[in-house]
N, C-alpha and C positions, 0 to 999 in steps of 0.2 A: 436085703432091707438097704444094706451100706451103699450099693450103688446108687438107690432110688435116694437118700438123703445127698448124695454128693452130686447128683446130678440136678437137685432142687436147691444147692447151698445159694445164699446170695451172698458170700465171698470167697475168695482163692486166698491162698497164703502163699507168698513169693519171697522166699526166704523170710526176713523180718519184717516184713510188707503184707497188709492186707488191702486187697483193690476187689471192684464189684466183680463178681464169676458173669454169664451171659445171662444166667435167671436172673440174677441181681439186677441186673440193666434194664433187662425186660419189666422188672417189678416197678424198679425206680420209674420207668417211664411211663407204667400205667397207674402211678401214683399223683406223677404232674399230671396227666389230663385229668383224672380223676377231679384232683384239687381245683383246675383250672376251672373247668365245669362247675363246680362249686362254688366258686368265686363269680363267675358269671351270674349264676343262679341267683345267688344272694342279692346281686346287686341291682338283679331286676325287680328281686323283692323287696328292696329297700327302695328303690324309683318308685313301685306301685304304691310303698308305702309312707310316701312322702320323707322318706328320711335323710334320701341323699339327692342332692341337685343335679339334673342333667338339662338337658337339652333335645328340643322338640322343633324340626324345623321343617316347614311348611311352604309348599308353595302353592297359591290360588290364581284364578282366572277373579279377574276384577269383580263382576255381578255376585259374584258370592260371600267376598269381601265387604260389600255394602250391607248386608242384613244377616245373613246366614253365618259368617264365619267368626263374626262376634261374639253372637251367642253360643256358638259351639264353643268357642276357645274359654269363655267364661264358665258355662259348664265343665269343661275338660277341666279348668284351675280348681273348681272346687273340691273335686276327686283327688285332683295332683297338685295341691298347692305349692308345691316343692322344685317342680318341672318348669325352666324358663321355654317361653315357646317365639319360636323368630320366624315371620311372616315375611315372604316375599310376593309380590304381586305381577303375573305376568302372563302370557298368553297359554292358550289350552296347550300348544304345541310344548313351550315350551316348560310348564308344569309339567307335563309328562316326563319329558327330556332331563329335568335335575332330578326327580324320583330315579329314572333311569340310572343315569351317571352319579349316583349316591351324590348329590349337592344340598337336596331335600330326602325328609323320611315320611313326610305325607303331600300327596298331591292333591289336590280340588280341579277338576279338571273335566272338559266336555270330549267325549267322544275320542277316549284316548288311542293310541296306537295298539293292533294286535301284536304283543310281545310276548317272548317268554319270560322276560326281563321283570315284568310288571303284574301286580295281581291286582285284580279289582276286588277290593274287600266291601263297594258299597257303592249303588248303582240304582238311579230315579232317571226314569224317564218323564221329560217335559217339552211340552208341544211350542211351538216358535210362534209368537204372535207380534201383530200390529201394535205398536205404541202411538196414541194422537192425546190432542185434547181434547175433550168432552165436544167443544164446538165446531168439531172437521166437520167436513161432509160425509166422511165414511162414519161417522161413531156410533149411530145408530142402526147401521147394518148390522143384519141377524146372521149374515154367511159374505165371508171377506176371503178373496185369494189373492196372490202377490200380485197377479196380475190387475184388480182392482186398485191396489196399491200404488201401483207403478203409471198411472194416470197421475198422480200427484207429485210434490215434490218429497222425494224420500233421503233419509239417513240412512247409510248401508256400514255397516262395520267392514274395519279395513280386510283385505285378502291377508289369508293364514289366520285369520280368528275361524272357529268352528260352523257358528251362527253365518258367517258370509259362503261357506263352501258347501253349506247346504241349501242356502238363497240362489248361490249361483247355480245349484242343478236343475233350480227351476226358472230361472232367470235366461239361461239358454235355449228354451223350451218354447218361448213369448215371443211372438214376433216380433219387431219394432219395440221390443220395449224401451224403454225412455233411459237416455241416459245423464238425465238432468237431476243431479243426486248431490250432497254431502256426505264424504266419504273420512271417518276416521275410526282411531281403535280404541276410543274410551265410549265407553255405554252410558257415563255419565253425561259425557258432554252430548251424544245425540237423544237422552231423556229432554235436556233443556232445549234443544234445539226442536223438539216434538209440544216442549210445553209454551215457546216462547214465539215460534216463527211455525206454526202450524204446519209444521216435517211430519212425517212418517215415521218413525224408527221401529227398527226390529230388535226383538230378544224373548228371553223367556220370563217367566213369573219370575225369576231369582234375581234382587237386587231393586225391583221398581216396587215394592211392596208397600214404603212410605206414599210414593205418590199415586198410588192407586186407592188407598184406604183414605186420603187427605180430598181426594174426587180432581185431582189436576190432571191424570191423565188418565186414558179409559186402556183395556188392554183388549184386542180382539183375535183369538188366535185363527191360523190361516189355513184354509182347508186344501192346502197343496200335501200331497203325502210324503212328500221328504221332510217336509217339516213337520212330521207331528210324531218324531221320536226323538229328539236331540237326549242325548243320558248324560246327568249329571254322574260324576264317577268318583271317588275315593280311591285313589290308589297308593299301592305300596311296592317298594323293590323284592323282586320273587326271592333275590339273591340274600337278602339279610332279615333278619326278625326283628321287630320293631314290637315292644311288649306294652308302650304306653297307648298303640293305636286304638286298642279296644272301644276304650272310653271315648274319643273322641268319634268312632263310626255308630257309637250309639246318640252321643248327643245330637249327630247329623241327622242320624235316621228319625227323632223326633221334631227336630225344628223343620224338616222338612214335611213332616206331614202338618204342622200348623201353616208353612210357609204359604200350600198349596188351595187353603181356603180362601184365598183372594181372585182366584178365576172367576 
């Protein structure tokens, strides 16, 4: 029994001084880890209750920032009023890269890269369609392909945008595809051109809700197979936890159900 007590003693006596024994050092290290984990848990609980101010940084594509993201943030802040939200607008590729590089906590992006560094917390498939004024010759068409659209002036998203990547997959297969188009990295500009210049623009339903509801633009889904499943994704880092994200994902899911009604 005496040997067992000595082996488990937390302190050793050295002359008139007392110092931690090996067992004591192990015990202290365990206490520190436990206390650190406890502090982290308390911090997360405090944040979830709105008792502590923190920041959630969001990287988002432009189309999501038009209508969906403001509604998501509004719903998020009702649950977490003490949390500061910081938003940056970028391309799909940049939004995913910012989350991967820990420059953003949450990313709203289309077709993110397949990498172990990212977790897809939520995804929703959206068809890519042609946007045009109600008076455009193709506005009454029952079925529409990209080849049909390229017979008229079009506004294409800039290279590097996820929609452009998909459109190019189809364009390369169209013999003599027209090169008369406007190219821009702003979906808002392309919608303006569709309204004012009889130009055909291309995007998903996300971001054009107001124009469709007011009747100044019409949306025609494109029948080409590669354009049927553009994935809107909410991504987080696989390397670090984000306690506040679930509320944002729930808000996104609810808002997306409503937005698809304008199809």
